[in-house]
C-alpha positions in Angstrom: -7.0 21.6 -35.0 -5.2 21.4 -38.3 -5.0 24.1 -40.9 -2.8 24.6 -44.0 -1.1 27.6 -45.6 -0.9 27.1 -49.4 1.4 29.1 -51.6 -1.0 31.3 -53.5 -0.7 32.8 -57.0 -1.1 36.6 -56.5 -3.1 37.1 -59.7 -5.5 34.2 -58.7 -6.0 35.9 -55.3 -6.5 39.4 -56.8 -9.1 38.2 -59.3 -11.1 36.2 -56.9 -11.0 38.9 -54.2 -12.8 41.2 -56.7 -15.7 38.8 -57.5 -16.1 37.3 -54.0 -17.4 33.8 -55.0 -19.1 31.3 -52.7 -16.4 28.6 -53.5 -13.1 28.4 -55.4 -10.8 26.0 -57.1 -7.3 26.2 -55.6 -5.9 24.3 -58.6 -2.7 22.1 -58.8 -1.3 22.2 -62.3 0.5 18.8 -62.0 -2.5 16.7 -61.1 -0.4 13.9 -59.8 -0.9 13.9 -56.0 -3.9 14.0 -53.8 -4.2 16.7 -51.1 -4.8 14.8 -47.8 -3.7 17.1 -45.1 -7.1 18.6 -44.2 -10.5 17.2 -43.3 -13.7 18.9 -44.6 -14.3 22.2 -42.9 -10.7 22.8 -41.8 -9.1 26.2 -42.9 -6.9 26.6 -45.9 -4.9 29.9 -45.7 -3.9 31.9 -48.7 -0.1 32.6 -48.3 0.7 35.1 -51.0 3.8 34.6 -53.1 6.6 37.1 -53.7 7.0 40.0 -53.2 4.6 39.3 -50.3 5.0 36.9 -47.4 1.6 37.2 -45.8 -1.7 35.5 -45.2 -4.2 37.3 -47.4 -7.3 35.3 -46.5 -8.6 31.7 -46.4 -11.1 29.3 -47.5 -12.5 26.1 -45.9 -11.6 22.7 -47.3 -14.4 20.8 -49.0 -12.7 18.1 -51.0 -9.9 17.3 -53.4 -10.4 15.8 -56.8 -8.8 15.4 -60.3 -10.5 16.9 -63.3 -9.5 17.4 -67.0 -8.8 21.0 -67.6 -12.0 21.6 -69.6 -14.1 20.0 -66.9 -12.4 22.1 -64.2 -13.5 25.2 -66.2 -17.0 23.8 -66.7 -17.4 23.2 -63.0 -15.8 26.3 -61.6 -15.6 28.9 -64.4 -14.3 32.2 -63.1 -13.9 30.6 -59.7 -10.7 29.2 -61.1 -9.3 32.7 -60.7 -9.4 33.6 -64.4 -11.8 35.6 -66.6 -11.8 33.1 -69.5 -11.0 29.5 -70.3 -8.1 30.5 -72.6 -6.5 32.5 -69.7 -7.0 29.6 -67.4 -5.5 27.2 -69.9 -2.4 29.4 -70.3 -2.0 29.6 -66.6 -2.1 25.8 -66.2 0.2 25.1 -69.2 2.8 27.6 -68.0 3.5 25.3 -65.1 3.6 22.1 -67.1 6.2 20.4 -69.2 3.8 18.6 -71.5 2.5 21.8 -73.1 1.4 19.8 -76.2 -1.3 18.2 -74.0 -4.2 20.6 -74.6 -6.5 19.1 -71.9 -4.4 17.8 -69.0 -5.8 16.4 -65.8 -5.2 18.8 -62.9 -5.6 18.6 -59.1 -8.5 20.6 -57.6 -8.5 21.6 -54.0 -12.1 22.7 -53.5 -12.5 25.5 -51.0 -15.8 27.0 -49.9 -16.7 30.3 -48.2 -13.5 32.1 -49.1 -12.6 35.3 -47.2 -10.2 37.8 -48.7 -8.6 40.2 -46.3 -8.1 43.9 -47.1 -4.5 44.8 -47.5 -4.2 46.4 -44.1 -5.3 43.2 -42.5 -2.8 40.9 -44.2 -0.8 38.9 -41.6 3.0 38.6 -41.9 4.2 35.0 -41.5 8.0 35.4 -41.3 8.1 33.9 -37.8 5.9 30.9 -38.9 7.2 30.1 -42.5 10.5 30.3 -44.3 10.6 32.6 -47.3 12.5 29.9 -49.2 12.2 26.2 -49.5 8.4 26.0 -49.3 7.0 25.4 -52.8 3.4 24.3 -52.2 2.6 25.2 -48.6 2.9 24.2 -45.0 0.6 22.4 -42.6 0.0 23.5 -39.0 -1.6 21.9 -35.9 -2.7 24.2 -33.1 -1.8 21.4 -30.6 1.8 21.6 -31.8 3.1 24.8 -33.4 0.1 26.6 -35.0 -1.8 28.1 -32.1 -0.2 31.5 -32.2 -0.8 31.9 -35.9 -4.3 30.7 -35.7 -5.1 33.1 -32.9 -4.0 36.0 -35.2 -6.1 34.5 -38.1 -9.2 34.0 -35.9 -9.0 37.5 -34.5 -8.8 39.0 -38.0 -11.7 36.8 -39.2 -14.1 38.4 -36.7 -14.0 41.6 -38.7 -15.2 39.7 -41.8 -18.0 37.6 -40.3 -21.6 38.4 -41.0 -23.3 39.5 -37.8 -26.4 37.4 -38.4 -25.5 34.6 -40.8 -28.5 32.8 -42.2 -27.2 29.3 -42.5 -29.2 26.2 -41.7 -27.5 23.3 -39.8 -27.6 20.8 -42.6 -25.6 23.2 -44.8 -22.6 23.1 -42.5 -19.3 21.4 -43.4 -18.4 21.5 -39.7 -19.8 22.8 -36.5 -18.3 24.9 -33.8 -18.7 22.0 -31.4 -16.1 20.0 -33.5 -13.5 22.6 -32.6 -13.5 23.1 -28.8 -11.6 26.0 -27.4 -12.0 28.5 -30.2 -15.0 30.6 -28.9 -17.1 32.1 -31.6 -15.1 30.6 -34.4 -15.9 31.1 -38.1 -15.8 27.3 -38.4 -19.4 27.2 -37.2 -20.5 29.1 -40.2 -19.1 27.2 -43.1 -21.4 25.9 -45.8 -21.0 24.2 -49.2 -21.3 26.1 -52.4 -22.7 25.0 -55.8 -19.4 24.0 -57.4 -18.3 22.2 -54.2 -21.6 20.3 -54.2 -21.1 19.3 -57.8 -17.7 17.9 -57.1 -18.8 16.1 -53.9 -21.7 14.4 -55.6 -19.8 13.4 -58.7 -17.1 11.7 -56.7 -19.5 10.2 -54.2 -21.2 8.4 -57.1 -17.9 7.1 -58.5 -18.4 9.4 -61.5 -21.2 7.2 -62.8 -24.9 8.0 -63.6 -26.7 6.4 -60.8 -29.5 5.1 -63.2 -27.7 4.3 -66.4 -24.1 3.8 -65.3 -22.9 6.3 -67.9 -19.3 7.4 -67.1 -18.7 10.1 -69.7 -17.9 12.9 -67.3 -19.0 15.9 -69.5 -22.6 14.6 -69.7 -22.9 13.9 -65.9 -24.8 16.3 -63.7 -25.1 16.6 -60.0 -28.8 17.0 -59.5 -30.5 18.2 -56.4 -33.3 15.9 -55.2 -35.1 18.8 -53.5 -34.1 22.0 -55.5 -32.0 24.6 -53.9 -34.7 27.2 -54.6 -37.1 25.1 -52.5 -34.7 25.1 -49.5 -32.9 22.0 -50.6 -29.3 22.1 -49.2 -26.1 21.5 -51.1 -25.6 18.2 -49.3 -24.5 14.9 -50.9 -27.6 13.3 -49.4 -29.7 15.8 -51.4 -27.8 15.0 -54.6 -27.9 12.3 -57.2 -25.6 12.0 -60.2 -27.5 11.7 -63.5 -26.8 11.8 -67.2 -27.8 15.2 -68.5 -31.0 14.1 -70.2 -32.1 12.2 -67.2 -31.3 15.2 -65.0 -33.8 17.3 -67.0 -36.5 14.6 -66.8 -35.8 14.2 -63.0 -36.1 18.0 -62.4 -39.4 18.1 -64.3 -41.0 15.0 -62.6 -40.8 12.5 -65.4 -38.3 10.4 -63.4 -38.1 9.9 -59.6 -36.6 7.4 -57.2 -38.3 5.5 -54.3 -37.2 5.3 -50.7 -35.7 1.9 -51.4 -33.6 3.4 -54.2 -35.6 2.1 -57.2 -36.3 4.0 -60.4 -39.8 5.2 -61.3 -40.4 6.3 -64.9 -43.6 8.3 -65.6 -46.0 7.0 -68.2 -46.3 10.7 -69.3 -43.0 10.2 -71.3 -44.8 7.7 -73.5 -48.0 9.7 -73.7 -46.3 13.1 -74.4 -43.2 12.1 -76.4 -44.0 8.6 -77.8 -40.9 7.3 -76.3 -41.1 3.6 -75.3 -37.6 2.2 -75.1 -34.9 4.6 -73.9 -36.2 5.3 -70.4 -38.7 2.5 -69.6 -35.9 0.0 -69.5 -34.9 1.4 -66.1 -38.4 1.4 -64.6 -38.5 -0.6 -61.3 -34.8 -1.3 -61.3 -32.5 -0.4 -58.4 -30.0 2.4 -58.7 -26.8 1.1 -60.2 -24.6 3.5 -58.2 -24.9 4.9 -54.7 -22.5 6.6 -52.3 -20.4 4.3 -50.2 -21.3 6.1 -46.9 -24.8 5.6 -45.6 -25.0 9.2 -44.5 -24.4 10.3 -48.1 -27.2 8.2 -49.7 -30.3 10.0 -50.8 -32.1 11.3 -47.8 -35.7 9.9 -47.3 -37.2 13.4 -46.7 -35.8 14.7 -49.9 -37.0 11.6 -51.8 -40.4 12.1 -50.4 -40.4 15.7 -51.6 -39.4 14.7 -55.1 -42.1 11.9 -55.2 -44.6 14.7 -54.7 -43.8 16.3 -58.0 -43.6 12.9 -59.9 -46.0 12.8 -62.9 -47.0 9.2 -62.1 
């Protein structure tokens, strides 16, 4: 099994440990290289910077993406590790040379289910990582050199696991069976949060509205096909990327999609709002954009649920 120890800003860690979010943005101020070391569900350790040299917690890798600074705030808000956008902007620009660029693109390592250890449980890493020469972090593989460190991490994690987690299988990023040899590992209990869901759906649809093809990122929303409050999971297959106005119409049953991925527009839009052109041009047409992976395409059971609220 692979895991990664990322050099972690102490103020980022301290802020997020106080609010205990469901997912976080471990941001990269440069925004010029993709993070490819981990697969979804694998652990990303928080290796605190000076004066500490310890593992203070971890999150579980969901995905990596690039976002303009303002969009990173829109998607994650305080889960960027700051209380305000201005504070977040100052943090990013302090690491960049192009300080005149007020909205640079940054890298976003999206981590879900973060766990922040109490100070007494921090794990020293002097024997595993040098105090110098490691700027961003270090990757480990339990089959090579990482087994001893992971054993310490896994033992500490047991203290922080809920005794009876209420997670459904289709919310997992990974399952325990994917990681043989680690007993009752926390890896079984990883699920995707709201911000992680938004990033995954946005990138799965190539940052295009699936109906209109709109590509202006600030007006694109990751919509649930079956709402989360109706037990719809944060899965890509329960998501669809829509322009914000279409998202509202989709949520309220004025727009739906069929099981063969065609668009249905309710006649109620015309009857209630006297709108003939803007939306009816899409009626009966196939979705312009769908995820490349078959497993990520809209799930038939979620489509069926959404059809049940369609206004016809």
